[in-house]
C-alpha positions as CSV (number, residue, x, y, z in Angstrom):
1,M,-23.7,-91.6,-32.4
2,P,-23.9,-88.3,-30.2
3,N,-26.5,-85.8,-31.3
4,V,-27.5,-82.1,-30.6
5,R,-30.9,-80.7,-30.6
6,G,-32.1,-78.8,-33.7
7,R,-32.7,-75.6,-31.8
8,A,-29.0,-75.3,-31.6
9,L,-28.5,-75.6,-35.3
10,I,-31.5,-73.1,-35.9
11,A,-29.5,-70.5,-33.9
12,R,-26.4,-71.0,-36.1
13,A,-28.8,-70.4,-39.1
14,Q,-30.2,-67.4,-37.7
15,F,-26.7,-65.9,-36.9
16,A,-25.4,-66.6,-40.6
17,E,-28.4,-64.9,-41.9
18,E,-28.3,-61.9,-39.6
19,R,-24.5,-61.3,-40.1
20,C,-24.0,-62.4,-43.7
21,G,-27.3,-61.7,-45.2
22,P,-30.2,-63.7,-46.8
23,G,-29.2,-66.8,-48.4
24,S,-26.0,-67.4,-46.2
25,W,-27.4,-70.4,-44.4
26,Q,-28.4,-72.0,-47.7
27,R,-24.9,-71.7,-48.9
28,I,-23.5,-73.2,-45.9
29,V,-25.9,-76.2,-46.2
30,E,-25.0,-76.6,-49.9
31,G,-21.3,-76.8,-48.9
32,L,-22.1,-80.0,-46.8
33,P,-21.7,-83.6,-48.0
34,A,-24.9,-84.9,-49.6
35,T,-25.6,-87.0,-46.6
36,A,-25.4,-84.2,-44.2
37,Q,-27.5,-82.1,-46.4
38,K,-30.2,-84.7,-46.2
39,A,-29.7,-85.0,-42.4
40,I,-30.5,-81.5,-41.8
41,G,-32.9,-80.8,-44.4
42,K,-35.8,-78.9,-42.6
43,I,-34.5,-78.5,-39.0
44,D,-36.9,-79.5,-36.4
45,P,-36.0,-77.6,-33.1
46,R,-36.8,-80.6,-31.0
47,G,-35.1,-83.1,-33.4
48,W,-31.7,-84.7,-32.9
49,Y,-28.9,-84.0,-35.4
50,P,-25.3,-85.6,-35.4
51,M,-22.8,-83.7,-33.5
52,E,-20.1,-83.9,-36.3
53,I,-22.7,-82.0,-38.5
54,Y,-23.0,-79.4,-35.6
55,G,-19.2,-78.9,-35.5
56,F,-18.9,-78.6,-39.3
57,L,-21.6,-76.0,-39.4
58,Q,-20.0,-74.0,-36.7
59,D,-16.7,-73.9,-38.7
60,A,-18.7,-73.2,-41.8
61,V,-20.4,-70.1,-40.2
62,A,-17.0,-68.8,-38.7
63,R,-15.5,-68.9,-42.2
64,L,-18.5,-67.0,-43.8
65,V,-18.5,-64.4,-41.0
66,G,-14.7,-63.8,-41.6
67,G,-12.1,-62.4,-39.3
68,A,-10.5,-64.2,-36.6
69,K,-12.2,-67.7,-36.4
70,D,-12.2,-67.8,-32.5
71,D,-13.8,-64.4,-32.3
72,A,-16.5,-65.4,-34.9
73,L,-17.2,-68.6,-32.8
74,E,-17.4,-66.7,-29.5
75,Q,-19.9,-64.2,-31.1
76,L,-21.9,-67.2,-32.4
77,G,-22.1,-68.6,-28.9
78,A,-23.0,-65.3,-27.4
79,Y,-25.8,-64.9,-30.2
80,S,-27.0,-68.3,-29.2
81,A,-27.1,-67.3,-25.5
82,D,-29.3,-64.3,-26.5
83,Q,-31.6,-66.3,-28.6
84,N,-31.9,-69.4,-26.5
85,A,-30.8,-69.2,-23.0
86,E,-34.0,-68.3,-21.3
87,A,-36.2,-70.3,-23.9
88,I,-34.2,-73.4,-23.4
89,F,-33.1,-73.3,-19.7
90,G,-35.8,-71.2,-18.2
91,K,-36.1,-67.8,-16.5
92,L,-32.8,-66.0,-15.9
93,S,-32.3,-66.1,-12.3
94,G,-30.2,-63.0,-11.8
95,D,-27.4,-65.3,-10.2
96,A,-24.9,-66.5,-12.7
97,F,-23.7,-69.4,-10.7
98,E,-27.3,-70.6,-10.1
99,F,-28.1,-70.4,-13.5
100,F,-25.1,-72.4,-14.7
101,K,-26.2,-75.1,-12.1
102,H,-29.6,-75.0,-13.6
103,I,-28.0,-75.5,-17.2
104,A,-26.0,-78.4,-16.0
105,K,-29.1,-80.1,-15.0
106,L,-30.7,-79.6,-18.4
107,H,-27.5,-80.6,-20.3
108,R,-29.2,-83.7,-21.8
109,D,-31.9,-81.5,-23.1
110,L,-29.5,-80.1,-25.7
111,F,-27.1,-83.1,-26.1
112,D,-28.1,-86.7,-25.9
113,F,-24.5,-87.5,-24.5
114,G,-22.1,-86.4,-21.9
115,E,-22.3,-84.5,-18.6
116,M,-21.8,-81.1,-17.4
117,T,-20.9,-80.1,-13.8
118,V,-20.6,-76.7,-12.1
119,L,-18.4,-75.9,-9.2
120,R,-18.5,-72.5,-7.5
121,R,-15.2,-70.7,-7.2
122,P,-14.3,-67.3,-5.8
123,G,-15.3,-64.7,-8.2
124,G,-17.1,-67.1,-10.5
125,C,-17.2,-70.9,-11.3
126,L,-15.7,-73.9,-13.1
127,I,-17.7,-75.6,-15.8
128,Q,-16.6,-79.1,-16.8
129,V,-18.1,-80.8,-19.6
130,D,-17.5,-84.4,-20.5
131,Y,-18.5,-84.9,-24.2
132,I,-17.3,-88.7,-23.8
133,G,-14.6,-88.0,-26.2
134,R,-16.8,-86.3,-28.9
135,A,-15.9,-82.7,-28.4
136,E,-15.3,-80.5,-31.5
137,A,-12.9,-77.6,-31.0
138,S,-15.5,-75.2,-32.5
139,V,-18.2,-76.2,-30.3
140,C,-15.9,-75.5,-27.2
141,K,-14.8,-72.1,-28.6
142,S,-18.4,-71.1,-29.1
143,A,-19.2,-72.3,-25.7
144,R,-17.0,-69.6,-24.3
145,G,-19.2,-66.9,-25.9
146,F,-22.3,-68.8,-24.7
147,Y,-21.2,-69.0,-21.1
148,R,-19.9,-65.3,-21.0
149,R,-23.3,-64.2,-22.3
150,C,-25.2,-66.2,-20.1
151,A,-23.4,-64.7,-17.1
152,E,-24.0,-61.2,-18.4
153,L,-27.7,-62.0,-18.9
154,N,-27.9,-63.0,-15.1
155,G,-26.3,-59.7,-13.9
156,A,-22.5,-60.5,-14.0
157,R,-20.2,-57.7,-15.2
158,N,-16.6,-57.9,-16.4
159,V,-17.1,-61.7,-17.4
160,A,-14.1,-63.6,-18.6
161,V,-14.2,-67.1,-19.9
162,E,-11.0,-69.2,-20.1
163,M,-10.9,-72.7,-21.7
164,L,-8.5,-74.6,-19.4
165,E,-8.9,-78.1,-21.0
166,C,-10.5,-79.5,-24.1
167,Q,-11.4,-83.0,-25.1
168,A,-10.8,-82.0,-28.7
169,R,-7.1,-81.2,-27.8
170,G,-6.8,-84.6,-26.0
171,D,-7.7,-83.5,-22.5
172,G,-10.0,-85.6,-20.3
173,S,-12.7,-83.1,-20.2
174,C,-13.6,-79.7,-21.4
175,L,-13.0,-77.3,-18.5
176,F,-13.9,-73.6,-18.6
177,K,-13.0,-71.1,-15.9
178,V,-15.8,-68.3,-15.8
179,T,-15.1,-65.2,-13.7
180,W,-17.0,-62.2,-13.2
181,K,-17.9,-59.2,-10.9
182,K,-21.4,-58.4,-9.4
183,I,-22.4,-54.8,-9.4
184,R,-23.5,-53.7,-6.1
185,R,-26.8,-51.9,-6.2
186,T,-26.8,-49.1,-3.8
187,I,-29.5,-46.5,-3.3
188,T,-28.4,-43.1,-2.4
189,R,-30.9,-40.5,-0.9
190,P,-30.6,-36.7,-1.3
191,P,-29.4,-35.2,1.9
192,T,-32.1,-34.3,4.3
193,S,-32.4,-30.6,5.3
194,S,-32.1,-29.9,9.0
């Protein structure tokens, strides 16, 4: 059975509490089947939790936040990047592509299955994730927000993330096209007097 680290669940709990108020996470957990409630009990950040519960929790958080589900999931992913990117994957490099390559190497720190590959493309990169057929649509949609925010945290601007393929829709893998622009840093000096 595929699993995800507890720290990913904790970010969802923090997001729910911050966006929807105290007690929000508890209401979400109480809506889970009894076996799932027992499985997540007190969440250990280093512990492993079933992927299906992770997907269900993401959907439940998005419903509680309200509005367009895809927007709520992207906000959730961006929040997770703000809370966890540096803590989980190490110092932000200032280079989005290098950071994504590093994330690919550490994929197994967050998921105990699947594989992530990152390929440089003009103006960005492609991120391919093989969840070995275990992808959840909500997880892929929150990943869009996570990848966008990670690129921004590493200095990229005008970031766009497009989901080209998704295993939850029957594709062979989850494929994200991430594009961005780097801001050139220029130093202007005042004119010298002659």
